[in-house]
Wavefront OBJ file of the C-alpha trace (Angstrom):
o trace
v 0.000 0.000 0.000
v 1.385 3.364 -0.934
v 0.653 6.671 0.674
v -1.332 9.208 -1.321
v 0.517 11.871 -3.220
v 0.711 15.226 -1.424
v -1.427 17.961 -2.902
v 0.292 20.603 -4.960
v 0.421 24.015 -3.278
v -2.304 26.331 -4.446
v -1.850 29.968 -5.285
v -5.429 31.029 -4.735
v -6.515 31.123 -1.110
v -9.892 32.714 -1.782
v -11.654 29.370 -2.120
v -10.743 28.314 1.408
v -13.305 28.958 4.106
v -12.679 32.103 6.087
v -10.758 31.404 9.252
v -11.937 33.087 12.410
v -9.532 35.556 13.848
v -9.179 36.444 17.488
v -10.998 39.705 16.918
v -14.216 38.340 15.410
v -15.989 38.797 18.742
v -15.741 42.553 18.157
v -18.197 42.329 15.271
v -21.147 43.343 17.414
v -23.826 42.696 14.808
v -23.026 38.973 14.835
v -22.084 38.539 18.486
v -24.848 36.410 20.077
v -24.289 37.888 23.538
v -24.798 41.398 22.214
v -27.863 40.332 20.243
v -29.432 38.781 23.366
v -28.527 41.809 25.493
v -30.087 44.134 22.928
v -33.274 42.044 22.825
v -33.525 42.067 26.617
v -32.893 45.820 26.821
v -35.513 46.570 24.171
v -38.005 44.285 25.927
v -37.413 46.052 29.238
v -37.823 49.435 27.525
v -41.120 48.375 25.934
v -42.395 47.073 29.262
v -41.388 50.300 31.017
v -43.187 52.407 28.400
v -46.326 50.293 28.830
v -46.130 50.648 32.604
v -45.718 54.429 32.416
v -48.687 54.732 30.061
v -50.819 52.561 32.349
v -49.779 54.712 35.316
v -50.720 57.894 33.482
v -54.089 56.452 32.518
v -54.713 55.415 36.112
v -53.739 58.871 37.354
v -56.150 60.503 34.876
v -58.955 58.210 36.010
v -58.217 58.909 39.671
v -58.165 62.659 39.050
v -61.509 62.517 37.247
v -62.985 60.405 40.041
v -61.716 62.893 42.619
v -63.307 65.813 40.793
v -66.586 63.906 40.485
v -66.630 63.302 44.254
v -65.844 66.963 44.825
v -68.727 67.954 42.539
v -71.136 65.626 44.378
v -70.155 66.944 47.812
v -70.076 70.650 47.041
v -72.688 70.767 44.305
v -70.446 73.327 42.613
v -69.728 72.314 39.086
v -66.229 72.917 37.896
v -65.819 74.742 34.654
l 1 2 3 4 5 6 7 8 9 10 11 12 13 14 15 16 17 18 19 20 21 22 23 24 25 26 27 28 29 30 31 32 33 34 35 36 37 38 39 40 41 42 43 44 45 46 47 48 49 50 51 52 53 54 55 56 57 58 59 60 61 62 63 64 65 66 67 68 69 70 71 72 73 74 75 76 77 78 79
């Protein structure tokens, strides 16, 4: 049994798959940790906006209810 012939050296290296360098983690668009962190941050921001809006709506309702009680007690209509 004979060993296979060694391949001839190639001049074109473009056909080889791209090797990962040490600095690939700096490509933030492809870094899975950054993608997850961004998704979490955006989710927290959306939740916070929803909570603030709900709080404002509740405050408006409470203010209207307070004025209605005032109107019933004093019988003075606000303008």
